[in-house]
N, C-alpha and C positions, 0 to 999 in steps of 0.2 A: 306182455307188450303193451305199451301205451297206445291209446287210440287217439285219432285226430278228428277234429271237427270238420265236417263237409256239408255242403248243400248241393242238392240236385233238383232238377225238374225234367219233365218229359214233354217234348213238343211233337205235334203231328204236322208234317209238311205235305200238303196235297200235290199231286202231279200237275204238270202244266195242263193236261187234258181236263182234270177235275176243276182247275181254276177257271178255264175258259168255258166249259160246258155247265158246270154246277155252281160256279161262283164261290167255291170254297177258298178259305184263307188258312194260313198257318195258325195253330192255336195250341195253348198249353193244355195238355191232357192230364198231367199230374202236377199240381201246384208245387211251389218251392218247398222242399223238405229239408230239415236240418237233422243230421245224424252223426253219431260217433262211429268210426270204422277204423280198421287197422291200415287200409290202403285204398287207393282209388278203384281197384278191381272189385273189392268188396262192395263199394258204393254202387258201381255199375251193375253188379249182380242184383243188389237189392232194388235198384231203380227198375231194372228189367222185370223183376217179379211184380212191380207195382203197376205195370202197364195195364190199363183197362182191357177187359176181354174183347170188346168190340174193335180193338186196334191190333190184336195179336195176329190177324191175318194180313196186316199191312206194315209189318216190321221194317220193310225197306223205306217206309215213309216216316218212321219214328226216329227221333233224335233224342239221345240222353245227354244232358249237359251237367257237368260236375265242376264244383268249385271248392278247393281246399282252403283252409284258413291257417 
């Protein structure tokens, strides 16, 4: 099966409470990555595995963005 070129990044979005009390802002926690994959679900799986350990307990605040070419 042919693979397709994708890019992905992972973003941390703080809660409203964290924004107000701690002054946190959204930030990229995994820089833009370019990979070959068979479909978007494979990309999402690989992106999820790349989430830094310190964010694994905050998955509800983590956003994976994927772009196919």
